[in-house]
N, C-alpha and C positions, 0 to 999 in steps of 0.2 A: 451476404450482406445486402445484395441488390434485390433479390426476388422474394425472400422469405417474408411471410406475413407475421407481423409482430403484434402481440396482445397489448392493447392500451390499458393502462392502469388508472385507478381512481385517485391517484396522487402523483405529484411531479416526480420524475425520475432523472436524477443527475448521475451520469456515468463518469467515473474517473478511470480512464483506460489508457492503453498504449498501443503503439503500432507494432511492437516487437515482443518476443518472449523475453523473460528475464526481468530482474528488478529495475525499476526506474524511479522509485520513490513515491509510488501511488498511495501507499497506506498512510504516511504522515499527512499527505495532501487531503485525503478523504477525512481524516480526523479533524484537520483544521477547518474543513468545510462544515462538518457536523457541529463543531463549536460555534461557528458563525450562524448556522441555522437556528441553534438554540437561542443565540442572542437576538434573533429576529422573531422569537416566540413561536418557532416551529417545533415539531416533534420529529426529529430525524430517526431513521432506521437504516441499517446497512444491509445490503444484499451481497452475499458472497457465495462462491461456488464451494469454498472450503477445500482448498488443495490438500490432498493427502488424507482427507477425512473419510469416514466409513459409513455415514448415514445415507441410506438409499431414498429416504423420504425427507421432505422439508422439515427443518428442525430449528427451533429458537435456541441460540447458544446460552448455556448456563455457565458463566465463567467460574463458578464455585465448584461445579461437579464435572463438567465436560473436560475431556483431555484433548490435546492437540491431535492425537491419533484418531479421535472421533470426529473432530470438527475442523482441524487445521490450525496452524499457529496464528495466521492473520486474523481470523474471526475472534479468537480469544483476546487478541490485542484490541480489536475494534469494540468488543463487548464492554470494555472498560469505559466507553464513551457514549454508547447508545445501544439499543436493541439490535441484534444481528440475527438474520435468517440465513441459514446455510442450505443451499439447494442447487442441484444441477439444473433444475427447472426454475429459472429465476422468476417467471411469472407466478408460479405457485408460492415461492418465497415472498414475493411482493404482496400477494393477497394475505398471507399470514401476518406480515408486518402491519398492513392496513387494518386488519381485524383487531390488532392489539393497540391501535390508537396512533400509529405513526402516520404523519401527513406530509412527509418529505423523505423520499427514498434516495439513498446514495449507493450506487452500485460500484463496488470495488472490483475493477476489471470487468470483463464481459462486453467490451465495445463491439466485438465481432459476434456476440450472441444473437441468435435469430429468434429468441423467445419473447422478447419484451420491447415495447416501444420506448425509445430514449428521447426525453424532451431536450436534454442538453448534454452533449458529449465533450468533456474536457480531456484532451489527450496529453499525457505527460511524456516528455522526451528528456532523457538523461543528457545533461550537458557534456559529460565526459565520454559517453559512448555513442550518442546519436543513434543512427540506424545501423550501426555495425558496418558490414560490407554492402548493405543495401539489398541483399538477395533474399528471396523468399525461402522459407523452410522447405527442404532440409539444407539448402545451400547457404543459408544465412539466417538471421534472427527475425526477419520480417514475417508477419502473419499473413500478409497479402501485399500486393503492389501498393506503393505509397499513393499513387493516383487514385486507386480504387478505395482506399481507406480515407483519404483526406476529404473527399467529397461529403462524407457522412459526419465529419468532425465539426463541432461548433466553435471550438477554440483550442489553442495549443498552449501548454505550459512548459517552459524551459526550466528544468529542475537541476539546481546545482551550478557549479562553476566550470567553465570550459567552453570550447568553441565547436564541439562536434554536433551540437543541435542547431547551429546557426543556419545551415542550409535549409533545414526543415522549417525553421522560423521564417526565413525569407519567403519560402514557397507558400506558407500559410498566409503570410501578410499579403502577398500578391493575389491570393485567392479571396481576400477580404475577410479572413478569419481573425478574430481578436487574439492577441498574443500576450501571455502573462509570463512572469518569471518568479521563481522562489528558490530559496536555499534551505538546506537541511542544517539546522542549528542545534547543537547539543544543549540539552537542558542541564542546568547545574554545572556549567563548564568549569568554574573555578574549583570544583571539588576534585577534578582529575589532574589539575596542573601540578607538575613536579613529582608525580607518582610513577612507579615502574610497574608495567603490566605484562602478563601473558594474556594476549587477546585472542579470542576464538569466535568464529561466526559461521553459521550455515545459512547464508542468504545468497541472493542472486549475484552480488558483486562484493565479496568480503573485503576486498582491498579498499572499497569506499569507506567501510567502517573503520579500518585501521588508519586511514588518512584523516578521518574525522576526529579520532582519538588524538592523533598527533596535533591537530589544529587546536584541540582543547588543552594543549600543554602537557599531555601525558607522554611518557616514554614507552613505546611498544618494543620491549626487548625480544619477545617471542610472539609470532603471529601464526595461528593455526586456522587455515580455512577449511571448511567442510562443504559438502554438497548442499545446494539449496533445499530447505525444509528438512535437513538431516535430523533424524531421531537418534539421540546419543545413547550409547550402551554404557552400562556400569563400568566396564574396563576402560573405556575411552575417558570417562570422567576421572577415574583413578589416575590415569596417565597424565591428565591435565594438572591434577592436584600435585602429583609427584614432581612434574617439571617446574611448576610454580614454586614449590617448596625448595627445590634444589637451587633455583635461581634467585630466591628471596624476592619473588614477584607476587603481585596480586592478580586475581583472575577477573576478567571483564568480558562481557559479551553484549549482544544487542537485545532489544526488548522482545523481538520475535523469538530469538533463541531462548530467552528467559521464560517466555510463555510456554514453550515446549518442555523446558526443564521442570517447571513448577508442577506439571502434570505427567512427568515421565520418570526417568531413572534417577533423578537427582535426590540425594538425601537432604533432610532439613539442614544438616551441618554444611553441606556444599552450598545450598542456597543462601544460608546466612552469611557466608564468606564471599559470595559472588557479587561483583559490582556490575550494574547494568547502565549502559549509556542510553538515555532516553533522547529521542530526536523530535524536534518540532519543525514543521514546514513554515517558513517565514516568507511572506510575499514581499516583493520589492515595492509594491504600491499598497498602502494600508487598506484601501477600500476594495481591493481586488476580490477577496472572498465574498463580500457583500454583493458586488456586481454579478459574480457568477451565480449566486443563489437567486438574486433578483431576476436575472435573465432566464433561469430555469423556470421560475414561477410564471413569468410572462409567457414563455413558450407553452407552458401547460394551460394557461388561461386561454390562449389563442386556440389550442387544440380542443378545449372543452366547448368553446363557442362554435367552432367549425364543425364539431361533431366527429 
């Protein structure tokens, strides 16, 4: 992060990153910011590494034909909202998006990437998990020491409810970094109230999904966590269907899992009977997304002027 020379792009680059490995809620935040960029008459495009994907060259995601095994689950989800370039070389992906008309780039993860210049780095910290034990990999979840990462951050976003992120928030505030807050709010909350479910999820923190369902008024009778980015096998899906039938339960999962299932082992019948809990990132201050987009644009303008 300190010494690497990063390529400067011909469009503003907003990074939605984190200090740790594991899920912090970056994807719904990135989607919320893309929506705001569109409201500001910009043409956003997403940059993603495509965790678990198989493309060796930069690739524009086709949500109608690509599978999660080829591009990853998060890019398929992002592609429902804007153009997505999947590439281990983020600079090459950025050039591809710009060539296709995108004039505002949102990088989902990649804060520690040494390939591309970031105009504004918004770092998402999970309110329930914070920085874990605070140790750097492999002793903990931190990608590098906090002091080494915080200096490159432009702002910190506390995501969700809880106090585990408060120490980071205070430290960021003392360093003069803007601090934002948002919560994950289920879309169509009323549709889940009073219903009994077998819930399953292969995400960073499945228990967050189960808790969100409960807050939406659902009764989670059975909860089946899987590994992050898990690709479901046909027999696993059969077991879920059988367990749900025996318990007279409905099946429900996350939007990321649904993206994998739509292009994986799930049958049309399984998908037809599957409930999906969609999540929106809702900021505590209404104009926060506009401020983040505006500050990214201003940082890019200053960079263009300075050369």
